[in-house]
C-alpha positions as CSV (number, residue, x, y, z in Angstrom):
1,M,0.1,0.0,0.0
2,E,2.7,2.3,0.6
3,K,4.3,1.6,-2.8
4,L,0.7,2.8,-4.4
5,E,0.7,5.7,-2.2
6,T,4.3,6.9,-3.5
7,L,3.2,6.2,-7.2
8,R,0.2,8.3,-6.6
9,Q,2.2,11.2,-5.3
10,E,4.9,10.8,-8.0
11,G,2.2,10.8,-10.6
12,I,0.4,13.9,-9.5
13,A,3.8,15.8,-9.4
14,K,4.9,14.8,-12.9
15,I,1.4,15.8,-14.1
16,E,1.7,19.2,-12.6
17,A,5.0,19.6,-13.9
18,C,4.0,19.2,-17.6
19,T,4.4,22.2,-19.9
20,S,3.2,20.8,-23.1
21,T,0.5,18.4,-24.2
22,K,3.3,16.0,-25.5
23,E,4.8,15.7,-22.1
24,L,1.4,15.1,-20.6
25,Q,0.9,12.3,-23.4
26,D,4.2,10.7,-22.1
27,V,3.2,10.6,-18.6
28,R,-0.2,9.2,-19.3
29,V,1.7,6.3,-21.3
30,L,3.9,5.8,-18.2
31,Y,1.4,5.6,-15.7
32,L,-1.8,4.3,-17.4
33,G,-0.1,2.0,-20.0
34,K,0.2,-1.7,-20.1
35,K,4.1,-1.6,-19.1
36,G,4.0,1.2,-16.3
37,P,4.9,1.2,-12.8
38,I,1.3,0.5,-11.6
39,Q,1.1,-2.6,-13.7
40,E,4.2,-3.7,-12.1
41,V,2.8,-3.3,-8.6
42,M,-0.3,-5.1,-9.8
43,K,2.1,-8.3,-10.3
44,M,2.4,-8.1,-6.4
45,M,-1.2,-9.1,-5.9
46,K,-0.5,-12.9,-6.2
47,D,1.5,-12.7,-3.0
48,L,-1.3,-11.2,-1.2
49,S,-4.0,-12.9,1.1
50,P,-7.4,-13.5,0.0
51,E,-8.5,-10.7,2.4
52,E,-6.0,-8.2,1.3
53,K,-6.6,-8.6,-2.6
54,P,-9.9,-6.8,-2.9
55,K,-8.7,-3.9,-0.8
56,F,-5.5,-3.6,-3.0
57,G,-7.3,-3.9,-6.3
58,Q,-9.7,-1.2,-5.0
59,Q,-6.8,1.2,-4.3
60,V,-5.1,0.6,-7.6
61,N,-8.2,1.4,-9.4
62,E,-8.6,4.5,-7.3
63,I,-5.2,5.8,-8.2
64,K,-5.8,5.0,-12.0
65,Q,-8.8,7.1,-11.7
66,L,-7.4,9.9,-10.0
67,L,-4.3,10.2,-12.4
68,A,-6.7,9.9,-15.5
69,S,-8.6,12.7,-14.1
70,K,-5.8,15.0,-13.3
71,I,-4.5,14.4,-16.8
72,E,-7.6,15.5,-18.2
73,E,-7.7,18.5,-16.2
74,K,-4.3,19.3,-17.2
75,K,-4.8,18.7,-20.8
76,V,-7.5,21.3,-21.0
77,I,-5.2,23.8,-19.5
78,L,-2.2,23.1,-21.7
79,E,-4.3,22.9,-24.8
80,E,-5.7,26.4,-24.0
81,K,-2.1,27.6,-23.3
82,E,-0.7,26.3,-26.6
83,V,-3.7,27.8,-28.8
84,N,-3.1,31.3,-27.1
85,E,0.8,31.0,-27.8
86,K,-0.1,30.0,-31.4
87,L,-2.2,33.0,-31.7
88,I,0.3,35.3,-30.6
89,N,3.2,33.9,-32.5
90,E,1.5,33.5,-35.8
91,K,-0.8,36.5,-35.9
92,I,-0.8,38.4,-39.2
93,D,-0.1,42.0,-39.4
94,I,-2.9,43.3,-41.6
95,T,-1.1,46.7,-42.0
96,L,1.8,45.2,-43.9
97,S,1.5,45.0,-47.8
98,G,0.3,41.6,-48.9
99,L,2.0,39.4,-51.5
100,K,0.7,40.0,-55.0
101,P,-0.3,36.9,-56.4
102,N,1.2,35.6,-59.8
103,L,-1.8,35.6,-62.0
104,G,-2.0,34.4,-65.7
105,N,-3.9,36.0,-68.4
106,L,-5.8,35.0,-71.5
107,H,-3.8,34.0,-74.6
108,P,-4.2,36.1,-77.4
109,L,-5.8,33.2,-79.4
110,I,-8.2,32.5,-76.8
111,M,-9.1,36.5,-76.7
112,V,-9.6,36.4,-80.5
113,Q,-11.7,33.3,-80.4
114,Q,-13.7,34.6,-77.6
115,E,-14.4,37.9,-79.2
116,L,-15.5,36.3,-82.6
117,E,-17.7,33.8,-80.9
118,D,-19.5,36.6,-78.9
119,L,-19.9,38.5,-82.0
120,F,-21.5,35.7,-84.1
121,I,-23.7,34.5,-81.1
122,G,-25.0,38.1,-81.1
123,L,-25.9,37.7,-84.7
124,G,-27.8,34.4,-83.9
125,Y,-25.2,31.8,-84.7
126,E,-24.6,28.5,-82.6
127,I,-21.1,27.3,-81.8
128,A,-20.4,23.9,-83.3
129,E,-17.4,21.4,-82.4
130,G,-16.1,18.2,-83.9
131,P,-13.4,15.9,-83.5
132,E,-9.7,16.6,-84.4
133,V,-9.1,13.2,-85.6
134,E,-11.6,13.3,-88.5
135,L,-12.9,10.8,-91.1
136,D,-11.9,11.3,-94.8
137,L,-15.6,11.2,-95.5
138,Y,-16.4,14.5,-93.6
139,N,-12.8,16.2,-94.0
140,F,-12.9,15.7,-98.0
141,E,-15.6,13.6,-99.7
142,R,-18.6,15.5,-98.1
143,A,-16.6,18.8,-99.1
144,N,-16.8,17.9,-102.7
145,I,-13.2,16.8,-102.6
146,P,-13.3,13.2,-103.7
147,K,-10.5,10.6,-103.7
148,G,-8.0,11.5,-106.3
149,H,-8.8,15.0,-106.5
150,P,-5.9,17.1,-107.1
151,A,-7.1,19.6,-104.2
152,R,-6.0,16.9,-101.7
153,D,-2.5,17.5,-102.6
154,M,-3.0,21.0,-101.7
155,Q,-3.8,20.1,-98.1
156,D,-0.9,18.2,-97.2
157,T,-2.5,16.1,-94.9
158,F,-1.3,14.1,-91.8
159,Y,-3.1,10.7,-92.3
160,I,-3.6,8.1,-89.4
161,D,-4.7,5.5,-91.6
162,A,-6.8,5.1,-95.1
163,D,-10.0,6.5,-93.4
164,R,-8.9,8.8,-90.7
165,L,-6.7,11.9,-90.6
166,L,-6.1,14.8,-88.6
167,R,-8.5,17.3,-89.9
168,T,-7.2,20.2,-92.4
169,H,-9.7,22.4,-91.7
170,T,-13.1,22.9,-89.6
171,T,-15.0,22.7,-92.7
172,A,-15.1,18.9,-91.4
173,V,-17.6,20.1,-88.6
174,Q,-19.7,22.0,-91.1
175,M,-20.3,18.9,-92.9
176,R,-21.3,17.1,-89.8
177,V,-23.8,20.0,-89.0
178,L,-25.4,19.9,-92.4
179,E,-25.8,16.0,-92.1
180,E,-27.3,16.0,-88.6
181,K,-29.7,18.8,-89.3
182,A,-30.7,18.0,-93.1
183,P,-33.3,18.8,-94.2
184,S,-34.2,21.3,-91.6
185,L,-33.7,25.1,-92.2
186,P,-32.1,27.4,-91.4
187,I,-28.6,26.7,-90.5
188,K,-26.2,29.3,-88.8
189,V,-23.1,28.0,-86.9
190,V,-19.5,28.8,-86.5
191,C,-16.9,26.1,-86.1
192,P,-14.0,27.3,-84.0
193,G,-11.0,24.7,-83.5
194,K,-7.4,23.4,-84.2
195,V,-6.4,22.1,-87.6
196,Y,-3.4,20.6,-89.0
197,R,-1.3,20.5,-92.2
198,R,2.2,19.4,-93.3
199,D,3.9,22.7,-93.6
200,D,7.1,24.3,-92.7
201,D,7.0,26.6,-89.7
202,D,8.1,30.0,-90.4
203,A,7.0,33.7,-89.5
204,T,3.7,33.3,-91.1
205,H,3.0,29.6,-91.2
206,S,2.5,26.6,-88.8
207,H,1.9,23.0,-89.0
208,Q,-0.8,23.6,-86.8
209,F,-3.2,26.6,-86.4
210,T,-6.8,27.6,-85.4
211,Q,-9.7,28.2,-87.8
212,L,-13.2,29.8,-87.2
213,E,-15.3,28.7,-90.1
214,G,-19.1,29.9,-90.5
215,L,-21.8,28.3,-92.3
216,V,-25.4,29.8,-93.1
217,V,-27.9,27.6,-95.1
218,G,-31.5,29.0,-95.8
219,E,-33.6,30.1,-98.6
220,K,-32.6,32.9,-101.0
221,I,-29.1,33.3,-99.4
222,R,-27.0,35.6,-101.6
223,L,-23.5,36.7,-102.0
224,S,-24.5,40.1,-100.7
225,D,-25.6,38.5,-97.3
226,L,-22.1,37.1,-97.1
227,K,-20.3,40.6,-97.9
228,G,-22.6,42.2,-95.3
229,T,-21.5,39.7,-92.8
230,L,-17.7,39.9,-93.3
231,E,-18.0,43.8,-93.4
232,L,-19.3,43.7,-90.0
233,V,-16.9,41.3,-88.7
234,A,-14.0,43.4,-90.2
235,K,-15.3,46.6,-88.5
236,K,-15.9,44.7,-85.1
237,M,-12.5,43.3,-84.9
238,F,-10.1,45.9,-86.9
239,G,-12.0,49.0,-86.6
240,D,-14.9,51.1,-87.9
241,D,-12.4,52.6,-90.7
242,K,-11.9,49.0,-92.2
243,K,-13.1,48.2,-95.6
244,I,-13.2,44.6,-97.3
245,R,-12.8,43.5,-100.7
246,F,-13.6,40.3,-102.6
247,R,-11.3,38.8,-105.2
248,P,-12.4,35.9,-107.1
249,S,-10.8,32.4,-106.0
250,Y,-11.2,28.7,-106.0
251,F,-12.3,26.4,-103.4
252,Q,-13.7,23.0,-103.7
253,F,-16.7,23.2,-101.5
254,T,-17.9,26.8,-102.6
255,E,-19.1,28.3,-105.9
256,P,-18.4,31.0,-106.6
257,S,-15.4,31.5,-104.5
258,V,-13.7,34.4,-103.0
259,E,-10.7,35.8,-101.1
260,V,-11.5,38.4,-98.5
261,D,-9.0,41.3,-97.9
262,V,-9.2,44.1,-95.2
263,S,-7.6,47.5,-95.6
264,C,-4.2,47.5,-94.1
265,H,-4.0,48.5,-90.5
266,I,-0.6,50.0,-90.7
267,C,-0.9,52.3,-93.8
268,G,-4.7,52.7,-94.0
269,G,-4.9,51.4,-97.5
270,K,-2.1,53.6,-98.9
271,G,0.5,51.0,-99.4
272,C,3.3,49.8,-96.9
273,P,5.9,47.1,-96.6
274,T,3.2,45.1,-94.3
275,C,0.6,45.1,-97.2
276,K,3.4,44.6,-100.0
277,G,2.4,48.3,-101.5
278,T,-1.3,46.9,-102.0
279,G,-2.9,48.6,-99.3
280,W,-4.8,45.3,-98.5
281,I,-4.0,42.2,-96.3
282,E,-5.9,38.8,-96.9
283,I,-7.5,37.6,-94.0
284,L,-10.0,34.9,-94.9
285,G,-11.6,32.7,-97.8
286,A,-15.3,32.4,-98.5
287,G,-18.1,31.8,-101.0
288,M,-21.5,30.3,-101.7
289,V,-21.8,26.8,-100.7
290,H,-21.5,24.3,-103.6
291,P,-24.8,22.5,-104.8
292,N,-22.7,19.2,-104.6
293,V,-22.2,19.8,-101.0
294,L,-25.9,20.7,-100.3
295,S,-26.7,17.4,-102.3
296,M,-24.6,15.1,-100.3
297,A,-25.9,16.6,-97.1
298,G,-29.6,15.7,-98.1
299,Y,-30.5,19.2,-99.3
300,D,-32.2,20.3,-102.5
301,P,-30.0,23.0,-104.3
302,K,-32.9,24.6,-106.1
303,T,-34.5,25.5,-102.8
304,A,-31.7,25.9,-100.4
305,S,-28.6,28.1,-100.8
306,G,-26.0,29.2,-98.2
307,F,-22.7,30.7,-97.6
308,A,-19.5,29.8,-95.6
309,F,-16.3,31.4,-94.7
310,G,-13.1,30.3,-92.8
311,I,-11.1,32.8,-90.8
312,G,-7.4,31.8,-89.6
313,M,-7.5,33.3,-85.9
314,E,-3.6,33.5,-85.9
315,R,-3.8,35.7,-88.9
316,V,-6.5,37.9,-87.0
317,A,-4.4,38.0,-83.7
318,L,-1.4,39.2,-85.8
319,L,-3.2,41.9,-87.3
320,K,-5.2,42.9,-84.1
321,Y,-2.1,43.0,-81.7
322,G,0.7,43.9,-84.1
323,I,2.5,40.7,-83.9
324,D,5.2,40.2,-86.3
325,D,5.9,36.3,-86.1
326,I,3.3,33.4,-85.7
327,R,5.6,31.5,-83.6
328,H,5.4,33.7,-81.0
329,L,2.0,32.5,-80.2
330,Y,3.1,29.1,-79.6
331,A,6.6,29.5,-78.0
332,N,5.0,29.8,-74.4
333,D,7.1,33.0,-73.6
334,V,5.7,34.3,-70.4
335,R,7.3,37.6,-71.3
336,F,5.5,37.8,-74.5
337,L,2.0,36.6,-73.0
338,K,2.0,39.0,-70.5
339,T,1.9,41.9,-72.7
340,F,-1.7,40.9,-73.6
341,S,-3.0,41.2,-70.0
342,R,-3.9,44.9,-70.8
343,F,-6.2,43.6,-73.3
344,E,-8.5,41.5,-71.2
């Protein structure tokens, strides 16, 4: 019994001496654990008489309960103390200047795409998307470019197998939209996305680039509707003083076909090195949807007509922001990209 009293006094003293919850936990393990001094004393019970064992066991349990109670009381005090110390040591001086977060900004191509999409949505167009790994059927055949046609060589295509390829234009999305909606009218969609062609990268060319193609099909759609639409786009993207002109051209999926130029943003149409003295800069190709394209999609060319256009978003970004090399758009140079934060 004297041994138990000694353990009680030592235990209380050690609990009171603890200055942290870690020290208190060590004391808990020492006195209430399976290998502590109290358990060692318990081994003496076998040497006691039957009359002494109950009293001895009761005394051991009382000491355990007492120490456990003292430990819980001390724990509350120490936890409160540690919280207060943490609040003092880790407090924030709100009068100091904060750290400015290193935020990114939109890529110029994304800004051009969003601006164009917002413009066409305001005109009643829908946004349509399709796979970048495309079927030959939609990329070429439905676009009036059958197998063996010379125009396929002009595309310099990345083929995956005989029937699949990396799309060379988002015209493939237009072909899917025509097939899906036939024979309902009208159709007004723009198709933004990345396209791929086997080309040598230089200041004005890339083997991958982004397009935004538009398609309108309805009744009595005329070339004048196309011109009015593109004039609005040119003025919204490059300024109200811009003019556009149509030049005859040839595309397999439109007839007639035109190249569209916008008056030079550098010289205002007077002629300069940027526009090679012509006063005009080419921005896109367009034309009236070819009757064969309409027929293959399930429309009657005698009652349905439409126009289509394709805008190279890199070309728009170069003209709009005065960028002199298309490769800047893909080099991931943070210094270059940061200059566009002012346009957001």
